[in-house]
SEGU-781228 format. One record per atom (N, C-alpha, C): residue number from 1; atom name; x, y, z. Coordinates in steps of 0.2 Angstrom, whole numbers, padded with zeros to 4 digits. Each point is the difference from the previous one (the first is absolute). Layout:
SEGU-781228
    i  at     c1     c2     c3
  NUM  CA      X      Y      Z
...
END
This chain:
SEGU-781228
    i  at     c1     c2     c3
    1   N   0430   0515   0740
    1  CA   0004   0005   0003
    1   C   0003  -0003   0006
    2   N   0006   0002   0002
    2  CA   0003  -0002   0006
    2   C  -0002   0004   0006
    3   N   0004  -0001   0005
    3  CA  -0001   0004   0006
    3   C   0006   0000   0004
    4   N   0001   0005   0005
    4  CA   0005   0001   0004
    4   C  -0001  -0005   0006
    5   N   0005  -0004   0002
    5  CA   0000  -0004   0006
    5   C   0006   0001   0005
    6   N   0000  -0002   0006
    6  CA   0005   0001   0004
    6   C   0003  -0007   0002
    7   N   0007  -0001  -0001
    7  CA   0003  -0006   0001
    7   C   0005   0001   0006
    8   N   0002  -0005   0003
    8  CA   0005   0000   0006
    8   C   0007  -0002  -0002
    9   N   0005   0004   0001
    9  CA   0006  -0002  -0002
    9   C   0003  -0004   0005
   10   N   0006  -0004  -0001
   10  CA   0003  -0004   0005
   10   C   0002   0003   0006
   11   N   0001   0007   0000
   11  CA   0002   0003   0006
   11   C  -0006   0003   0004
   12   N  -0006  -0002  -0003
   12  CA  -0006   0002   0004
   12   C  -0003   0006  -0002
   13   N   0003   0004  -0004
   13  CA  -0003   0007  -0002
   13   C  -0005  -0002  -0006
   14   N  -0004   0005  -0002
   14  CA  -0005   0000  -0005
   14   C   0003   0002  -0007
   15   N  -0003  -0003  -0005
   15  CA   0002   0002  -0007
   15   C  -0006   0000  -0004
   16   N  -0001   0006  -0004
   16  CA  -0006   0000  -0004
   16   C   0002  -0003  -0007
   17   N  -0005  -0003  -0003
   17  CA   0001  -0003  -0007
   17   C  -0007   0001  -0003
   18   N   0001   0000  -0007
   18  CA  -0006   0000  -0005
   18   C  -0001  -0007  -0002
   19   N  -0006  -0003   0001
   19  CA  -0001  -0007  -0002
   19   C  -0006   0000  -0005
   20   N   0000  -0005  -0005
   20  CA  -0005  -0001  -0004
   20   C  -0001  -0008   0000
   21   N  -0005  -0003   0003
   21  CA  -0001  -0007   0000
   21   C   0002  -0003   0006
   22   N  -0004  -0005   0003
   22  CA   0003  -0004   0005
   22   C  -0004  -0007   0000
   23   N   0000  -0003  -0006
   23  CA  -0003  -0006  -0002
   23   C   0005  -0006   0001
   24   N  -0001  -0005   0004
   24  CA   0005  -0005   0002
   24   C   0001  -0005  -0006
   25   N  -0004   0001  -0006
   25  CA   0001  -0004  -0006
   25   C   0005   0003  -0004
   26   N   0002   0007   0001
   26  CA   0004   0004  -0004
   26   C   0007   0000   0003
   27   N   0006   0000  -0004
   27  CA   0006   0001   0002
   27   C   0001   0008   0001
   28   N   0006   0002   0004
   28  CA   0001   0006   0002
   28   C   0005   0004  -0004
   29   N   0000   0006   0000
   29  CA   0005   0004  -0003
   29   C   0002   0006   0004
   30   N   0006   0001   0002
   30  CA   0002   0006   0004
   30   C   0003   0005  -0006
   31   N  -0003   0006   0000
   31  CA   0002   0005  -0005
   31   C   0003   0006   0004
   32   N   0007   0001  -0002
   32  CA   0004   0005   0003
   32   C   0001   0006  -0004
   33   N  -0001   0006   0004
   33  CA  -0001   0006  -0003
   33   C   0007   0003  -0003
   34   N  -0001   0005  -0005
   34  CA   0005   0004  -0002
   34   C   0002   0005   0005
   35   N   0005   0004  -0001
   35  CA   0003   0005   0005
   35   C  -0005   0005   0001
   36   N  -0006   0001  -0003
   36  CA  -0005   0005   0001
   36   C  -0004  -0002   0006
   37   N  -0001  -0006   0002
   37  CA  -0004  -0002   0005
   37   C  -0006  -0004  -0002
   38   N  -0004  -0002   0005
   38  CA  -0006  -0004  -0002
   38   C  -0005   0005  -0002
   39   N   0000   0002  -0007
   39  CA  -0004   0004  -0003
   39   C  -0006  -0003  -0004
   40   N  -0004   0004  -0003
   40  CA  -0006  -0003  -0004
   40   C   0003  -0005  -0006
   41   N   0005   0002  -0003
   41  CA   0003  -0005  -0005
   41   C   0001  -0007   0003
   42   N   0004   0000   0006
   42  CA   0001  -0007   0002
   42   C  -0006  -0003   0003
   43   N  -0005   0003   0002
   43  CA  -0006  -0002   0002
   43   C  -0004  -0003  -0006
   44   N   0000   0003  -0005
   44  CA  -0003  -0002  -0006
   44   C   0003  -0007  -0003
   45   N   0006   0000   0001
   45  CA   0004  -0007  -0002
   45   C  -0002  -0005   0005
   46   N  -0001   0001   0006
   46  CA  -0003  -0005   0005
   46   C  -0007  -0002  -0002
   47   N  -0004   0005  -0002
   47  CA  -0007  -0002  -0002
   47   C   0001  -0004  -0007
   48   N   0004   0002  -0004
   48  CA   0001  -0004  -0006
   48   C   0002  -0007   0001
   49   N   0004  -0001   0005
   49  CA   0002  -0007   0001
   49   C  -0006  -0004   0003
   50   N  -0004   0004   0004
   50  CA  -0006  -0003   0002
   50   C  -0005  -0002  -0005
   51   N   0000   0004  -0006
   51  CA  -0004  -0002  -0005
   51   C   0003  -0006  -0004
   52   N   0006  -0001   0001
   52  CA   0003  -0006  -0004
   52   C   0000  -0007   0004
   53   N  -0003   0001   0006
   53  CA  -0001  -0006   0004
   53   C   0004  -0001   0006
   54   N   0004   0005   0002
   54  CA   0004  -0001   0006
   54   C  -0002   0004   0006
   55   N   0002  -0002   0006
   55  CA  -0001   0005   0006
   55   C   0006   0004   0000
   56   N   0000   0006  -0001
   56  CA   0005   0005  -0001
   56   C   0000   0005   0006
   57   N   0006   0002   0002
   57  CA   0001   0005   0005
   57   C   0006   0004   0000
   58   N   0000   0006   0001
   58  CA   0006   0004   0000
   58   C   0001   0003   0007
   59   N   0005  -0001   0003
   59  CA   0002   0003   0007
   59   C   0002   0007  -0001
   60   N  -0002   0004   0005
   60  CA   0002   0007  -0001
   60   C   0007   0001   0003
   61   N   0005  -0001  -0004
   61  CA   0007   0000   0002
   61   C   0002   0007   0003
   62   N  -0003   0006  -0002
   62  CA   0002   0006   0003
   62   C  -0005   0002   0005
   63   N  -0004  -0004   0002
   63  CA  -0005   0001   0006
   63   C  -0003   0007   0000
   64   N  -0004   0001  -0006
   64  CA  -0004   0006   0000
   64   C   0002   0005  -0005
   65   N   0007   0000  -0002
   65  CA   0003   0005  -0004
   65   C  -0001  -0002  -0007
   66   N  -0002   0005  -0004
   66  CA  -0001   0000  -0007
   66   C   0002   0006  -0003
   67   N   0004   0000  -0006
   67  CA   0002   0006  -0003
   67   C   0000   0000  -0008
   68   N  -0001   0005  -0003
   68  CA   0001   0001  -0007
   68   C   0007   0003  -0003
   69   N   0003   0002   0005
   69  CA   0007   0004  -0001
   69   C   0005  -0005   0000
   70   N   0004   0000  -0005
   70  CA   0006  -0005  -0001
   70   C   0005   0001   0006
   71   N   0002   0007   0001
   71  CA   0005   0001   0005
   71   C  -0003  -0003   0007
   72   N  -0006   0001   0002
   72  CA  -0003  -0002   0006
   72   C   0000  -0008   0000
   73   N  -0002  -0003  -0006
   73  CA   0000  -0007  -0001
   73   C   0007  -0003   0001
   74   N   0005   0003  -0002
   74  CA   0007  -0002   0000
   74   C   0002   0000   0008
   75   N  -0002   0005   0003
   75  CA   0002   0001   0007
   75   C  -0004  -0005   0004
   76   N  -0006  -0002  -0001
   76  CA  -0004  -0005   0004
   76   C   0003  -0007  -0002
   77   N   0002  -0001  -0006
   77  CA   0003  -0007  -0002
   77   C   0006  -0001   0004
   78   N   0005   0006   0000
   78  CA   0006  -0001   0003
   78   C   0000  -0001   0007
   79   N  -0006   0003   0003
   79  CA  -0001  -0001   0007
   79   C  -0003  -0006   0003
   80   N  -0002  -0004  -0005
   80  CA  -0004  -0006   0002
   80   C   0005  -0005   0003
   81   N  -0002  -0003   0005
   81  CA   0003  -0006   0003
   81   C  -0001  -0006  -0004
   82   N   0004  -0002  -0005
   82  CA  -0001  -0005  -0004
   82   C   0000  -0007   0004
   83   N   0004  -0002   0004
   83  CA  -0001  -0006   0004
   83   C  -0006   0000   0004
   84   N  -0002   0006   0003
   84  CA  -0006   0000   0003
   84   C  -0006  -0001  -0004
   85   N   0000   0003  -0006
   85  CA  -0005  -0001  -0005
   85   C  -0001  -0007  -0002
   86   N   0005  -0004  -0001
   86  CA   0000  -0007  -0002
   86   C  -0002  -0004   0006
   87   N   0003   0000   0006
   87  CA  -0001  -0004   0006
   87   C  -0005   0002   0004
   88   N  -0003   0006  -0001
   88  CA  -0006   0002   0004
   88   C  -0006   0001  -0004
   89   N   0000   0005  -0005
   89  CA  -0006   0001  -0004
   89   C  -0002  -0005  -0004
   90   N   0005  -0003  -0004
   90  CA  -0001  -0005  -0005
   90   C  -0001  -0006   0003
   91   N   0003  -0002   0005
   91  CA  -0001  -0006   0004
   91   C  -0007   0000   0003
   92   N  -0002   0005   0003
   92  CA  -0007   0001   0003
   92   C  -0005  -0001  -0006
   93   N   0001   0003  -0006
   93  CA  -0005  -0001  -0005
   93   C   0000  -0007  -0003
   94   N   0006  -0004   0000
   94  CA   0000  -0007  -0002
   94   C  -0003  -0004   0005
   95   N   0001   0001   0007
   95  CA  -0004  -0004   0005
   95   C  -0007   0001  -0001
   96   N  -0003   0006  -0001
   96  CA  -0007   0001  -0001
   96   C  -0003  -0004  -0005
   97   N   0004   0000  -0006
   97  CA  -0003  -0003  -0006
   97   C   0000  -0008   0001
   98   N   0005  -0002   0004
   98  CA   0001  -0007   0001
   98   C  -0006  -0003   0004
   99   N  -0003   0004   0004
   99  CA  -0006  -0002   0004
   99   C  -0006  -0001  -0005
  100   N   0000   0003  -0006
  100  CA  -0005  -0001  -0005
  100   C   0002  -0006  -0005
  101   N   0006   0000  -0003
  101  CA   0002  -0005  -0004
  101   C   0007   0000   0000
  102   N   0003  -0006   0000
  102  CA   0008  -0001   0001
  102   C   0003   0002  -0006
  103   N  -0003   0000  -0006
  103  CA   0003   0002  -0007
  103   C   0001   0007   0000
  104   N   0006   0003   0000
  104  CA   0001   0007   0000
  104   C   0006   0002  -0004
  105   N   0000   0006  -0004
  105  CA   0005   0002  -0004
  105   C   0001   0008   0003
  106   N   0006   0002  -0002
  106  CA   0001   0007   0002
  106   C   0003   0004  -0007
  107   N  -0003   0006  -0001
  107  CA   0002   0004  -0006
  107   C   0001   0007   0002
  108   N   0003   0004  -0004
  108  CA   0001   0007   0001
  108   C   0003   0004  -0006
  109   N  -0001   0006   0001
  109  CA   0002   0005  -0006
  109   C   0006   0005   0003
  110   N   0005   0001  -0003
  110  CA   0005   0004   0002
  110   C   0003  -0001   0007
  111   N  -0001   0004   0004
  111  CA   0002  -0002   0007
  111   C  -0003  -0006   0002
  112   N  -0007  -0001  -0001
  112  CA  -0003  -0006   0001
  112   C   0003  -0006  -0003
  113   N   0002   0001  -0006
  113  CA   0003  -0006  -0004
  113   C   0007  -0002   0004
  114   N   0004   0005   0002
  114  CA   0006  -0002   0004
  114   C  -0002  -0003   0006
  115   N  -0006   0002   0004
  115  CA  -0002  -0004   0006
  115   C  -0003  -0006  -0002
  116   N  -0003  -0001  -0005
  116  CA  -0002  -0007  -0002
  116   C   0005  -0005  -0001
  117   N   0006   0002  -0003
  117  CA   0006  -0004  -0001
  117   C   0003  -0001   0007
  118   N   0000   0005   0004
  118  CA   0003  -0001   0007
  118   C  -0004  -0005   0004
  119   N  -0007   0001  -0001
  119  CA  -0005  -0005   0004
  119   C   0001  -0007  -0003
  120   N   0001  -0001  -0006
  120  CA   0001  -0007  -0003
  120   C   0006  -0003   0003
  121   N   0005   0004   0001
  121  CA   0007  -0002   0002
  121   C   0000  -0001   0007
  122   N  -0004   0004   0004
  122  CA   0001   0000   0008
  122   C  -0006  -0003   0004
  123   N  -0005  -0001  -0004
  123  CA  -0006  -0003   0004
  123   C  -0002  -0007  -0003
  124   N  -0002  -0005   0004
  124  CA  -0002  -0006  -0002
  124   C  -0008   0000  -0001
  125   N  -0002  -0004  -0004
  125  CA  -0008  -0001   0000
  125   C  -0003   0003  -0007
  126   N   0004   0003  -0004
  126  CA  -0003   0002  -0006
  126   C   0001  -0005  -0005
  127   N  -0005   0000  -0005
  127  CA   0000  -0005  -0005
  127   C   0003   0003  -0007
  128   N   0000   0006   0000
  128  CA   0003   0004  -0006
  128   C   0001   0007   0001
  129   N   0003   0003  -0004
  129  CA   0001   0008   0001
  129   C   0001   0003  -0007
  130   N  -0002   0006   0000
  130  CA   0001   0004  -0007
  130   C   0002   0007   0002
  131   N   0005   0002  -0004
  131  CA   0003   0007   0001
  131   C  -0001   0004  -0006
  132   N  -0002   0006   0000
  132  CA   0000   0005  -0005
  132   C   0005   0005   0002
  133   N   0006   0000  -0004
  133  CA   0005   0005   0000
  133   C   0002   0003   0007
  134   N   0002  -0005   0004
  134  CA   0003   0001   0006
  134   C   0006  -0004   0002
  135   N   0004   0002   0004
  135  CA   0006  -0004   0003
  135   C   0002   0003   0006
  136   N   0001  -0005   0005
  136  CA   0002   0003   0007
  136   C   0008  -0001   0000
  137   N   0003   0003   0005
  137  CA   0007  -0001   0001
  137   C   0002  -0007   0001
  138   N   0005  -0002  -0003
  138  CA   0002  -0007   0000
  138   C   0001  -0002   0007
  139   N   0003   0005   0004
  139  CA   0002  -0002   0007
  139   C  -0006  -0001   0004
  140   N  -0006   0002  -0002
  140  CA  -0006  -0001   0004
  140   C  -0004  -0006  -0003
  141   N   0000  -0001  -0006
  141  CA  -0003  -0006  -0003
  141   C   0003  -0002  -0006
  142   N   0003  -0006   0000
  142  CA   0004  -0003  -0006
  142   C  -0005  -0004  -0004
  143   N  -0001   0002  -0007
  143  CA  -0004  -0004  -0004
  143   C   0001  -0007   0000
  144   N   0007  -0002   0001
  144  CA   0002  -0007   0000
  144   C  -0004  -0004   0005
  145   N  -0003   0003   0005
  145  CA  -0003  -0003   0006
  145   C  -0007  -0002  -0002
  146   N  -0003   0003  -0005
  146  CA  -0007  -0002  -0002
  146   C   0000  -0007  -0003
  147   N  -0005  -0004   0003
  147  CA  -0001  -0007  -0002
  147   C  -0006  -0001  -0003
  148   N  -0005   0005   0000
  148  CA  -0007  -0001  -0003
  148   C   0000   0003  -0007
  149   N  -0005  -0002  -0004
  149  CA  -0001   0002  -0006
  149   C  -0001   0008   0000
  150   N   0004   0003  -0005
  150  CA   0001   0007   0000
  150   C  -0001   0003  -0007
  151   N  -0004   0005   0000
  151  CA  -0001   0004  -0007
  151   C   0002   0007   0001
  152   N   0004   0003  -0005
  152  CA   0002   0007   0000
  152   C  -0002   0004  -0006
  153   N  -0002   0006   0000
  153  CA  -0002   0004  -0005
  153   C   0004   0007   0000
  154   N   0004   0001  -0005
  154  CA   0004   0006   0000
  154   C   0000   0004  -0007
  155   N   0002   0006   0000
  155  CA   0000   0004  -0005
  155   C   0007   0001  -0003
  156   N   0001   0000  -0006
  156  CA   0007   0000  -0003
  156   C   0003   0007   0000
  157   N  -0004   0005   0001
  157  CA   0002   0007   0001
  157   C   0000   0003   0007
  158   N  -0001  -0005   0005
  158  CA   0000   0002   0007
  158   C   0007   0002   0002
  159   N   0001   0006   0003
  159  CA   0007   0002   0001
  159   C   0001  -0002   0008
  160   N  -0004  -0003   0003
  160  CA   0001  -0003   0007
  160   C   0001  -0007   0000
  161   N  -0005  -0004  -0002
  161  CA   0001  -0007   0000
  161   C   0002  -0001  -0008
  162   N   0006   0001  -0002
  162  CA   0002  -0001  -0006
  162   C   0001  -0007  -0003
  163   N   0000  -0001  -0007
  163  CA   0001  -0007  -0002
  163   C   0006  -0003   0003
  164   N   0005   0003   0001
  164  CA   0006  -0003   0003
  164   C  -0002  -0002   0007
  165   N  -0003   0004   0004
  165  CA  -0003  -0003   0007
  165   C  -0004  -0006  -0001
  166   N  -0005   0000  -0004
  166  CA  -0004  -0005  -0001
  166   C   0004  -0007  -0002
  167   N   0005   0001  -0004
  167  CA   0004  -0006  -0002
  167   C   0003  -0002   0006
  168   N   0003   0004   0004
  168  CA   0003  -0002   0006
  168   C  -0004  -0004   0005
  169   N  -0006   0002   0001
  169  CA  -0005  -0003   0004
  169   C  -0002  -0007  -0003
  170   N  -0001   0000  -0006
  170  CA  -0002  -0007  -0003
  170   C   0006  -0005   0000
  171   N   0006   0003  -0001
  171  CA   0006  -0005   0000
  171   C   0001  -0002   0007
  172   N  -0001   0004   0005
  172  CA   0000  -0003   0007
  172   C  -0005  -0005   0002
  173   N  -0006   0001  -0002
  173  CA  -0005  -0005   0001
  173   C   0001  -0006  -0004
  174   N   0002   0000  -0006
  174  CA   0001  -0006  -0004
  174   C   0006  -0004   0003
  175   N   0005   0004   0002
  175  CA   0006  -0004   0002
  175   C  -0002  -0003   0007
  176   N  -0005   0002   0003
  176  CA  -0002  -0003   0007
  176   C  -0005  -0006  -0001
  177   N  -0002  -0001  -0007
  177  CA  -0004  -0006  -0001
  177   C  -0007   0002  -0002
  178   N  -0002   0007   0001
  178  CA  -0007   0002  -0002
  178   C   0000   0001  -0007
  179   N  -0006   0001  -0003
  179  CA  -0002   0001  -0007
  179   C  -0005   0006  -0001
  180   N   0003   0006   0002
  180  CA  -0005   0005   0000
  180   C  -0003   0002  -0007
  181   N  -0006   0002   0000
  181  CA  -0004   0002  -0006
  181   C   0001   0008  -0001
  182   N   0005   0002  -0004
  182  CA   0001   0007  -0001
  182   C  -0002   0003  -0006
  183   N  -0003   0006   0000
  183  CA  -0003   0003  -0007
  183   C   0003   0007   0000
  184   N   0002   0002  -0005
  184  CA   0002   0007  -0001
  184   C  -0004   0003  -0006
  185   N  -0002   0007   0001
  185  CA  -0004   0003  -0005
  185   C   0003   0007  -0002
  186   N  -0001   0002  -0006
  186  CA   0002   0006  -0002
  186   C  -0004   0006   0004
  187   N   0002   0001   0006
  187  CA  -0004   0005   0004
  187   C   0005   0002   0005
  188   N  -0003   0006   0004
  188  CA   0004   0003   0005
  188   C  -0002  -0003   0007
  189   N   0004   0002   0005
  189  CA  -0002  -0002   0007
  189   C  -0007   0003   0001
  190   N  -0004  -0004   0004
  190  CA  -0007   0001   0002
  190   C  -0005   0000  -0006
  191   N   0002  -0004  -0005
  191  CA  -0004  -0001  -0006
  191   C  -0007  -0002   0001
  192   N  -0001  -0003   0006
  192  CA  -0007  -0003   0002
  192   C  -0005   0005   0003
  193   N   0003   0006   0002
  193  CA  -0004   0005   0004
  193   C  -0004   0004  -0005
  194   N  -0006  -0001  -0001
  194  CA  -0004   0004  -0005
  194   C  -0001   0007   0003
  195   N   0001   0001   0006
  195  CA  -0001   0007   0003
  195   C   0006   0005  -0002
  196   N   0005  -0003  -0003
  196  CA   0006   0004  -0002
  196   C   0001  -0001  -0008
  197   N  -0004   0004  -0004
  197  CA   0000   0000  -0007
  197   C   0007   0001  -0003
  198   N   0005   0003   0004
  198  CA   0007   0001  -0003
  198   C   0004  -0006  -0001
  199   N  -0002  -0005   0004
  199  CA   0003  -0007   0000
  199   C  -0004  -0006  -0002
  200   N  -0007   0001   0001
  200  CA  -0004  -0006  -0001
  200   C   0000  -0002  -0007
  201   N   0000  -0007  -0001
  201  CA   0000  -0003  -0006
  201   C  -0006  -0005   0000
  202   N  -0005   0001  -0003
  202  CA  -0006  -0004   0001
  202   C   0001  -0007  -0003
  203   N   0003   0000  -0006
  203  CA   0001  -0007  -0003
  203   C   0005  -0004   0004
  204   N   0005   0002   0003
  204  CA   0005  -0003   0004
  204   C  -0004  -0002   0007
  205   N  -0004   0005   0003
  205  CA  -0003  -0002   0006
  205   C  -0005  -0005  -0001
  206   N  -0004   0000  -0005
  206  CA  -0005  -0006  -0001
  206   C   0003  -0006  -0001
  207   N   0005  -0001  -0004
  207  CA   0004  -0006  -0001
  207   C   0003  -0003   0006
  208   N   0003   0005   0004
  208  CA   0003  -0002   0006
  208   C  -0005  -0003   0005
  209   N  -0006   0003   0000
  209  CA  -0006  -0002   0005
  209   C  -0002  -0007  -0002
  210   N  -0001  -0001  -0007
  210  CA  -0002  -0007  -0002
  210   C   0005  -0005   0002
  211   N   0006   0002  -0001
  211  CA   0006  -0005   0001
  211   C   0000  -0002   0008
  212   N  -0001   0006   0004
  212  CA   0000  -0001   0007
  212   C  -0006  -0005   0002
  213   N  -0006   0002  -0002
  213  CA  -0006  -0004   0002
  213   C   0001  -0007  -0002
  214   N   0003  -0002  -0006
  214  CA   0001  -0007  -0002
  214   C   0005  -0003   0004
  215   N   0005   0003   0002
  215  CA   0005  -0002   0004
  215   C  -0003  -0002   0007
  216   N  -0003   0005   0003
  216  CA  -0003  -0001   0007
  216   C  -0005  -0006   0000
  217   N  -0005   0000  -0005
  217  CA  -0005  -0005   0000
  217   C   0003  -0007  -0001
  218   N   0006   0000  -0003
  218  CA   0003  -0007  -0001
  218   C   0004  -0002   0006
  219   N   0002   0005   0004
  219  CA   0004  -0002   0006
  219   C  -0004   0000   0007
  220   N  -0006   0003   0000
  220  CA  -0004   0000   0006
  220   C  -0006  -0004  -0001
END
């Protein structure tokens, strides 16, 4: 089981994060939350990465706020300072992991997937990145700027990150010389979230997890 720790952001303020593992022989994974906040589901994923042999950590991007209400989650996501999340919270988490082991990847789900893509495009020092059904505004983070190994997992019936959006992201990265590893599943948005039975797809989630772990092990 992991534990909550306090990190220091570049601006000097504190940041709470949930961490599982601090073994210098293990590479690190930053896990970025969905729009619900740093809840038990995200913490369980951090612990699962720990069981797979990684030092995993999830920064609390909402700084203590968690919800189960979709309207409130939407409000919190829309109010998030995305540049601040990347250049303060995620950068602080990256710096912390680099003191343990220099090999680090960033990944996330939904809002966190968008931020993982943005972090891969805007921050140096990552060895790989993984995105589950998220995309940031191109004006903030252009997929063409990603130069590191990148894997994406998407649902074919996702009405937010649609197949057309996925194709556009992949085309931009490919045209820029990257070779992203993209997978699509006959599943809805948030198909990995087992706490949401209305969209959870166990088969797709387990296959995506196995593919992600193999990808990260190969590149870290």
